[in-house]
C-alpha positions as CSV (number, residue, x, y, z in Angstrom):
1,X,0.0,0.0,-0.1
2,X,1.1,3.4,-0.9
3,X,1.3,5.5,2.5
4,X,3.2,8.4,1.5
5,X,1.7,11.9,1.2
6,X,2.0,13.6,-1.9
7,X,2.7,16.9,-0.9
8,X,3.6,18.3,-4.4
9,X,0.7,16.8,-6.3
10,X,-1.7,17.9,-3.6
11,X,-0.7,21.4,-3.7
12,X,-0.8,21.3,-7.6
13,X,-4.4,20.2,-7.4
14,X,-5.3,23.0,-5.3
15,X,-3.4,25.5,-7.7
16,X,-5.4,24.0,-10.6
17,X,-8.6,24.8,-9.1
18,X,-7.5,28.2,-7.9
19,X,-6.7,29.1,-11.5
20,X,-10.5,29.1,-11.9
21,X,-10.2,32.9,-10.6
22,X,-7.6,33.9,-13.3
23,X,-9.5,31.9,-16.3
24,X,-13.0,33.1,-15.4
25,X,-11.8,36.5,-14.4
26,X,-9.9,37.0,-18.0
27,X,-12.9,35.5,-19.6
28,X,-14.8,38.7,-19.5
29,X,-12.1,40.7,-21.2
30,X,-11.0,39.1,-24.5
31,X,-10.1,40.5,-27.6
32,X,-10.8,37.2,-29.7
33,X,-13.1,35.0,-27.8
34,X,-13.8,31.9,-29.4
35,X,-16.3,32.3,-32.2
36,X,-18.3,29.3,-31.4
37,X,-19.2,30.0,-27.9
38,X,-21.7,32.6,-26.8
39,X,-19.5,34.7,-24.6
40,X,-20.5,38.4,-23.6
41,X,-17.4,40.7,-23.2
42,X,-17.0,43.9,-21.5
43,X,-16.2,46.8,-24.3
44,X,-13.1,47.2,-22.3
45,X,-10.8,44.1,-23.4
46,X,-7.2,43.4,-23.4
47,X,-4.7,40.7,-25.3
48,X,-3.3,39.9,-21.7
49,X,-6.7,38.3,-20.9
50,X,-6.5,36.3,-24.1
51,X,-3.1,35.1,-23.4
52,X,-3.8,33.9,-19.7
53,X,-7.1,32.5,-20.7
54,X,-5.5,30.5,-23.6
55,X,-2.4,29.4,-21.4
56,X,-4.6,28.4,-18.5
57,X,-7.2,26.6,-20.5
58,X,-4.5,24.3,-22.3
59,X,-3.3,22.5,-19.0
60,X,-5.6,23.3,-16.1
61,X,-8.4,20.5,-16.3
62,X,-6.4,18.1,-18.1
63,X,-3.7,18.4,-15.3
64,X,-6.4,18.2,-12.7
65,X,-8.3,15.2,-14.0
66,X,-4.8,13.3,-14.1
67,X,-4.4,14.2,-10.4
68,X,-8.0,13.3,-9.6
69,X,-7.6,9.7,-11.2
70,X,-4.2,9.3,-9.5
71,X,-5.8,10.3,-5.9
72,X,-9.0,8.3,-6.7
73,X,-6.9,5.1,-7.2
74,X,-4.9,6.0,-4.0
75,X,-8.3,6.1,-2.2
76,X,-9.5,2.8,-3.5
77,X,-6.4,1.3,-2.5
78,X,-6.8,2.5,1.1
79,X,-10.5,2.3,1.2
80,X,-11.6,-0.1,-1.5
81,X,-14.2,0.6,-4.0
82,X,-17.1,0.7,-2.0
83,X,-15.7,2.8,0.3
84,X,-14.2,5.0,-2.4
85,X,-17.8,5.5,-3.6
86,X,-19.2,6.2,-0.2
87,X,-16.5,8.9,0.3
88,X,-17.0,10.5,-3.1
89,X,-20.8,10.7,-2.9
90,X,-20.4,12.6,0.4
91,X,-17.4,15.0,-0.8
92,X,-18.4,15.4,-4.4
93,X,-22.2,14.4,-5.1
94,X,-23.6,16.0,-1.9
95,X,-21.5,19.3,-2.2
96,X,-22.7,19.6,-5.9
97,X,-26.4,18.9,-5.2
98,X,-26.2,21.5,-2.4
99,X,-24.3,24.1,-4.6
100,X,-27.1,24.1,-7.3
101,X,-29.5,26.4,-5.4
102,X,-27.1,28.1,-3.2
103,X,-24.4,29.1,-5.7
104,X,-25.1,28.1,-9.3
105,X,-28.5,29.9,-9.4
106,X,-27.3,33.1,-8.1
107,X,-24.6,32.9,-10.5
108,X,-26.8,32.4,-13.4
109,X,-28.9,35.3,-12.5
110,X,-25.7,37.4,-12.6
111,X,-24.4,35.8,-15.8
112,X,-27.9,36.9,-17.3
113,X,-27.4,40.3,-15.9
114,X,-24.1,40.8,-17.5
115,X,-25.4,39.6,-20.9
116,X,-28.3,41.9,-20.9
117,X,-26.2,44.7,-19.8
118,X,-23.6,44.1,-22.7
119,X,-26.2,43.1,-25.5
120,X,-29.2,45.9,-24.7
121,X,-27.3,48.3,-22.5
122,X,-29.5,47.8,-19.5
123,X,-27.4,47.4,-16.2
124,X,-30.3,45.9,-13.8
125,X,-29.9,43.5,-10.9
126,X,-33.0,41.8,-11.6
127,X,-33.1,40.8,-15.2
128,X,-36.1,41.6,-17.3
129,X,-37.9,38.4,-18.7
130,X,-38.3,40.1,-22.0
131,X,-34.7,40.7,-22.6
132,X,-33.6,37.4,-21.1
133,X,-35.9,35.5,-23.5
134,X,-34.7,37.6,-26.4
135,X,-31.3,37.0,-25.7
136,X,-31.6,33.5,-25.3
137,X,-33.4,33.2,-28.6
138,X,-30.7,34.9,-30.4
139,X,-28.1,32.4,-29.0
140,X,-30.1,29.6,-30.2
141,X,-30.8,31.2,-33.6
142,X,-27.2,31.6,-33.7
143,X,-26.6,27.9,-33.6
144,X,-24.8,27.7,-30.1
145,X,-25.7,24.7,-28.1
146,X,-28.2,25.2,-25.4
147,X,-29.4,23.7,-22.3
148,X,-29.4,23.9,-18.4
149,X,-25.7,25.2,-17.9
150,X,-23.8,24.0,-14.7
151,X,-21.1,26.7,-15.4
152,X,-18.2,25.8,-13.1
153,X,-20.0,23.0,-11.3
154,X,-19.5,20.9,-14.5
155,X,-16.5,19.3,-13.4
156,X,-18.0,18.0,-10.1
157,X,-20.7,16.6,-12.6
158,X,-17.9,14.9,-14.8
159,X,-15.9,13.6,-11.9
160,X,-19.3,11.7,-10.7
161,X,-19.1,10.0,-14.2
162,X,-15.6,9.2,-13.8
163,X,-15.7,7.8,-10.4
164,X,-18.6,5.3,-11.7
165,X,-15.8,4.0,-14.0
166,X,-13.4,3.4,-11.2
167,X,-14.3,-0.4,-11.2
168,X,-13.3,-0.7,-14.9
169,X,-10.1,1.5,-14.2
170,X,-9.3,-1.1,-11.2
171,X,-9.9,-4.1,-13.6
172,X,-7.5,-2.3,-15.9
173,X,-4.7,-2.0,-13.5
174,X,-5.0,-5.2,-12.2
175,X,-4.4,-6.6,-15.8
176,X,-1.5,-4.4,-16.5
177,X,-0.2,-5.5,-13.0
178,X,0.8,-8.6,-14.9
179,X,2.8,-7.2,-17.0
180,X,4.0,-4.5,-14.6
181,X,7.7,-4.4,-15.8
182,X,6.6,-3.9,-19.5
183,X,3.9,-1.1,-18.6
184,X,6.2,0.6,-16.5
185,X,9.0,0.6,-19.0
186,X,6.7,2.1,-21.6
187,X,5.3,4.8,-19.2
188,X,8.7,5.8,-18.4
189,X,9.9,5.8,-22.1
190,X,10.4,8.5,-24.4
191,X,7.6,7.3,-26.5
192,X,4.9,7.4,-23.7
193,X,4.2,11.0,-24.2
194,X,4.1,10.6,-28.1
195,X,1.3,8.0,-27.5
196,X,-0.6,10.1,-24.9
197,X,-0.6,13.1,-27.8
198,X,-1.7,10.9,-30.3
199,X,-4.7,9.8,-28.3
200,X,-5.6,13.2,-27.3
201,X,-5.5,14.1,-31.0
202,X,-8.3,11.7,-31.5
203,X,-10.5,13.1,-28.4
204,X,-9.7,16.8,-29.6
205,X,-10.9,16.0,-33.4
206,X,-14.5,16.9,-32.6
207,X,-13.8,20.4,-31.3
208,X,-13.5,23.6,-33.5
209,X,-10.1,25.0,-33.3
210,X,-9.0,21.8,-31.4
211,X,-9.8,23.8,-28.2
212,X,-12.6,22.3,-25.6
213,X,-14.9,25.0,-25.4
214,X,-18.1,23.8,-26.2
215,X,-20.7,21.4,-24.8
216,X,-19.4,20.3,-21.4
217,X,-21.0,23.1,-19.2
218,X,-24.6,21.7,-19.7
219,X,-26.7,19.1,-17.6
220,X,-27.0,16.8,-20.7
221,X,-23.5,15.0,-20.7
222,X,-21.4,15.8,-23.6
223,X,-19.9,12.4,-25.0
224,X,-16.8,14.0,-26.6
225,X,-16.1,16.1,-23.4
226,X,-16.4,12.9,-21.1
227,X,-14.1,11.0,-23.6
228,X,-11.6,13.7,-23.6
229,X,-11.3,14.5,-20.0
230,X,-11.9,11.1,-19.0
231,X,-8.7,9.8,-20.7
232,X,-6.9,12.1,-18.4
233,X,-8.4,10.5,-15.5
234,X,-8.0,7.0,-16.5
235,X,-4.3,7.8,-17.1
236,X,-4.0,9.1,-13.8
237,X,-5.2,6.0,-12.4
238,X,-2.8,4.0,-14.1
239,X,-0.1,6.3,-13.0
240,X,-0.7,5.7,-9.5
241,X,-0.1,1.9,-10.1
242,X,3.0,2.6,-11.9
243,X,4.5,5.3,-9.8
244,X,7.8,5.1,-11.5
245,X,6.3,7.7,-14.2
246,X,6.4,10.4,-11.4
247,X,10.2,10.6,-11.0
248,X,10.3,10.5,-15.0
249,X,8.0,13.4,-15.1
250,X,10.1,15.0,-12.7
251,X,13.2,14.8,-14.7
252,X,11.6,15.6,-17.9
253,X,10.0,18.8,-16.5
254,X,12.3,21.5,-17.4
255,X,12.4,20.1,-21.2
256,X,8.7,19.8,-21.0
257,X,8.3,23.6,-20.0
258,X,10.6,24.5,-22.7
259,X,8.7,22.5,-25.3
260,X,5.7,24.1,-24.1
261,X,6.9,27.4,-24.5
262,X,7.1,26.7,-28.3
263,X,4.2,24.9,-28.5
264,X,1.8,27.4,-26.7
265,X,2.0,30.3,-29.2
266,X,2.1,27.7,-32.1
267,X,-1.1,25.9,-30.9
268,X,-2.8,29.6,-30.3
269,X,-1.8,30.5,-33.9
270,X,-3.0,27.3,-35.4
271,X,-6.4,27.6,-33.6
272,X,-7.2,31.0,-34.7
273,X,-5.9,30.1,-38.3
274,X,-8.6,27.3,-38.1
275,X,-11.3,29.9,-37.0
276,X,-10.4,32.2,-39.8
277,X,-10.5,29.5,-42.4
278,X,-14.0,28.7,-41.3
279,X,-13.0,25.4,-39.6
280,X,-11.1,23.9,-42.7
281,X,-10.0,20.6,-42.1
282,X,-6.5,21.7,-43.5
283,X,-6.1,23.9,-40.6
284,X,-7.8,21.6,-38.3
285,X,-5.3,18.9,-38.3
286,X,-2.4,21.2,-37.4
287,X,-4.4,22.7,-34.7
288,X,-5.2,19.4,-33.1
289,X,-1.7,18.3,-33.1
290,X,-0.3,21.6,-31.8
291,X,-3.0,21.6,-29.0
292,X,-2.6,18.0,-27.7
293,X,1.2,18.3,-27.8
294,X,1.1,21.6,-26.0
295,X,-1.5,20.2,-23.4
296,X,0.9,17.0,-22.8
297,X,4.0,19.3,-22.5
298,X,2.4,21.5,-19.8
299,X,0.9,18.5,-17.8
300,X,4.3,16.9,-17.7
301,X,6.0,20.4,-16.8
302,X,3.4,21.2,-14.0
303,X,3.3,17.7,-12.3
304,X,6.9,17.1,-12.8
305,X,7.5,20.7,-11.6
306,X,5.4,20.1,-8.3
307,X,7.4,16.9,-7.8
308,X,10.7,18.8,-7.9
309,X,10.0,22.0,-6.0
310,X,7.0,21.3,-3.7
311,X,7.0,17.7,-2.7
312,X,7.8,18.3,1.1
313,X,5.7,19.6,4.0
314,X,4.7,23.3,3.6
315,X,2.4,25.7,5.1
316,X,1.4,26.9,1.5
317,X,0.9,23.5,0.2
318,X,-1.4,22.6,3.1
319,X,-3.6,25.9,2.9
320,X,-3.8,25.6,-0.9
321,X,-5.1,22.0,-1.0
322,X,-7.5,22.6,1.9
323,X,-8.7,26.0,1.0
324,X,-9.0,25.4,-3.1
325,X,-12.4,23.3,-2.9
326,X,-13.9,26.4,-1.2
327,X,-12.4,28.9,-3.3
328,X,-13.5,27.0,-6.5
329,X,-16.9,26.8,-5.7
330,X,-17.6,30.3,-4.5
331,X,-15.3,32.0,-7.1
332,X,-17.8,32.0,-9.9
333,X,-20.4,34.2,-8.6
334,X,-17.9,36.6,-7.1
335,X,-16.1,37.1,-10.7
336,X,-19.4,37.6,-12.1
337,X,-20.6,40.0,-9.6
338,X,-17.3,42.0,-9.9
339,X,-17.4,42.3,-13.7
340,X,-21.0,43.2,-13.7
341,X,-20.3,46.0,-11.2
342,X,-17.4,47.5,-13.1
343,X,-19.0,47.2,-16.5
344,X,-20.5,50.6,-16.9
345,X,-17.2,52.2,-15.8
346,X,-14.6,53.6,-18.4
347,X,-11.6,51.8,-17.3
348,X,-8.9,49.8,-19.1
349,X,-9.6,46.0,-19.5
350,X,-6.4,45.1,-17.9
351,X,-7.1,47.1,-15.0
352,X,-10.9,45.5,-14.6
353,X,-9.5,42.0,-14.9
354,X,-7.0,42.6,-12.2
355,X,-9.6,44.2,-9.9
356,X,-12.0,41.2,-10.5
357,X,-9.3,38.8,-9.8
358,X,-8.2,40.5,-6.5
359,X,-11.6,40.8,-5.3
360,X,-12.4,37.3,-5.9
361,X,-9.4,36.2,-4.3
362,X,-9.7,38.2,-1.2
363,X,-13.4,37.4,-0.5
364,X,-12.7,33.8,-1.2
365,X,-9.9,33.2,0.8
366,X,-11.0,35.5,3.7
367,X,-14.4,33.3,3.5
368,X,-12.5,30.2,3.9
369,X,-10.3,31.3,6.5
370,X,-12.6,33.0,9.1
371,X,-16.1,31.4,7.9
372,X,-15.5,28.2,6.7
373,X,-12.6,26.1,7.8
374,X,-13.7,25.8,11.5
375,X,-17.2,25.0,10.7
376,X,-19.6,22.1,9.3
377,X,-18.9,23.2,5.7
378,X,-15.4,22.2,6.2
379,X,-16.6,18.8,7.4
380,X,-18.7,18.6,4.4
381,X,-16.2,19.1,1.8
382,X,-13.4,17.7,3.5
383,X,-14.6,15.1,6.0
384,X,-13.0,17.2,9.0
385,X,-12.7,20.7,10.3
386,X,-9.2,22.7,10.2
387,X,-8.0,25.5,12.3
388,X,-5.1,26.6,9.6
389,X,-3.2,30.0,10.1
390,X,-2.3,32.0,7.3
391,X,0.4,30.2,5.6
392,X,3.0,33.2,5.5
393,X,3.2,32.6,9.3
394,X,4.9,29.5,8.3
395,X,3.2,27.1,10.8
396,X,1.7,23.6,9.8
397,X,-1.2,23.2,12.3
398,X,-3.0,20.0,12.4
399,X,-6.8,19.4,11.6
400,X,-8.7,20.6,14.6
401,X,-11.0,17.7,15.0
402,X,-11.1,14.0,13.8
403,X,-13.4,12.7,11.2
404,X,-11.9,12.1,7.6
405,X,-8.4,11.9,6.3
406,X,-5.8,13.5,4.0
407,X,-7.7,11.7,1.2
408,X,-10.9,13.2,2.2
409,X,-10.2,16.3,0.4
410,X,-11.3,16.7,-3.3
411,X,-9.8,14.0,-5.6
């Protein structure tokens, strides 16, 4: 049994969730938003937002789902599959259900508020039904996908599907265990990332511009998105059983980061050339290859970098791993609220984006620190209460109460 604590991966998982503040904060100020997604933009825009939006989107959720699969496998090893199901129902499914009326519905109102203000110039807290219906009809007539949107809660929803696939993942790892030396040899070889990129190319093919920006935010499951993100979850599950891949990633992290620095602008260019071509197949192929390669280079860079730099006890890592779940749940209404309030003001887009992110981070972390970590909410999300000091004070406090364990955090 693997009893070690993966401090670096735990911190990285928290960081991937916290980057929701960056990508969603930047999403209101894009100069060139994806043409096939109905995003309403503040008239004040900045190319800096485009860069951070594209950069974070290229690796954040794939990296998160690799880590989710890894820790799901670890949880099965410690609690068995039935125990894993009970834990995930309590830590993922229940918070998802409770978040719909408490977090999602108010956020949807704010999203509609923002859209009406941009489209019709009506800046009101309670959206007019007539304008909301007209805006929805225009979105549908433009051919954009419609349905009940889960917004940022989609990832909890998809995690529930992936956890249902854990018995199949477990059977797969038991089968590969019979050929452990060969499988480990492949996963630690230079050919493994090439195979991963090739498979990701196949799962990216249905997406315009080779960017996963459509379909997955709705209540109706989106099969291409399940296949795309699910493949990262499955690989993460396999990685936990063949842990020699981790030091390999750590060794390859600098080269992966250098490769990603080349592939990121190449993938961005390839995507926008495809958009400008009207989604021509001739431009789709290089976009798919460039985006798949860039994603895996960044996955290797971030996982390997976390193992190299943060795989030790740290007040910052502990605070990031325990606060991230709450921060992710509440950041979306805060981001949208700030963007809506700032919309009428003639302020540069970069300044607005920074204000939105700073406000969201401040409120998210303050509410966690003072209102959540010592309460029943922390027990709901993590299986235990905490009494963490601010990380810059350099202390490593223990949980305030028993009940749950390290693997009780979101995985």
